[in-house]
N, C-alpha and C positions, 0 to 999 in steps of 0.2 A: 486593432483590441484598444480598449482603456484599461489604461491600467492597472484599476483596480479589481476590475473584474479579472485579469490576468492574475494578481496575486489572491485575489478570491478562490478563481480555480490553481494557483501551484499549493496554495496553503491546502483545500479539501486534498490533493495529490500529496500530498506529506503527512497530513493525515490517516491518507487511504493505507502509502506506506510504513508508516509507522504504529497501525497495527498488525500489519501483517509481521511484523519483526516482535510485537509482542505473542503475537498469537505464535511464532516460533518457537519465542523463551519459554513460552507457557507448556509449548508441548516437550521440550527438553527440561521442563523443570517435572512434570508429571509420568513422565516416562511414555511406556509403550501403551497404547490401548488395550484395552481386555479383552479376551481372546470367548465371549461370550455372554452372553442378555446379560446374565446374572451378576456383571461386572458393572452395569452400567450406571447403576445407582451411585454406587462410590466416584465412579467418571464424573458426573454430574456434579456431587460435593464437590467433590478436591477442583473443580471446573468452577463454582460457584466459590468459591473460596482463592482462586488461585487471584495478586494482584495481577499479570501479568495481563489473564485473562480478562481480566475487567476491566486494565488500561486499555489491550486490545477494543474488544468490544465499545468502550464511551470513546477510541479514535474513528471506529466505525462511525458510530451515529450521528458526532459531531460532523464528520465527513458528510455522509448523506445532506443532513442538513447546507452544509456550506456548499457542496456540488449541485442543490435543485435551487439553487440562489442565482450560482451559473447560470444554467442552465435558465434557467427566467432572462438571460443578457446575451447569451448567444447561441449561436444555431447549433447545434448538436454534433452534427459534422468536422464542428471547427472545435468545439469543447471535449467532446472527447479521446480525440490523439492524444490531449492534455497527460491525457492517463499515462503516456507511454514515460513521460517527466518520472515515474514512480521507481522507473526501473533507474536512473542515475543512480535515485538514492539509496536503493535499494540495495543496491552493489557496492557505493560505498560506506553503510553501516555494516554491512556483511562481512565486508574483506576487514576496514577496523578495526569493529567493536564485536563479530563473533566470529572470525578465525575463518573466514570460510575461501573457500578457492576463487579469485576471480581471475581465469588469466585472460590471455590475451583472444584468443574465441570470443570468449562472451563481452568482451570491450570491446571488438568491430562488430560486434553483433548488437550491444546499447549507440555506437556511435552513428550505425546502419539506421537506429527507429530515429535518433534527434533527428540524423536530417532528415527525416522525413514527415516530424511533425515541425520544422522550417518549411517545408516545401506546402503545406497542408494551411501555416496559419500565413503564406505571403500569398497562396489564394482567398483571403478575406477582405 
């Protein structure tokens, strides 16, 4: 795999994972979802003005653009498993910056996913 394409793929995955983190921070900052339809307009305004939401959606938009470039260079069966790298990134960010519980079972699961990525990348 071309190192530039790999870097683009990893960059896209990191942007996608960053979007997940930002959206989690969004939900922590705005509180629970409204219990009725009448609360949706205020939710929409809260989201539109929330910097975490804006950052998350921006990360998604850029991630999609970069991912399209990656798919122009790689077979989807090779590119798609690279998305699993995001599991590592989000687990590390969740643990160190958001105080989430990343226990032994989660770490083992992430390692199995990474092992699968290695097997798939060797088949290219």
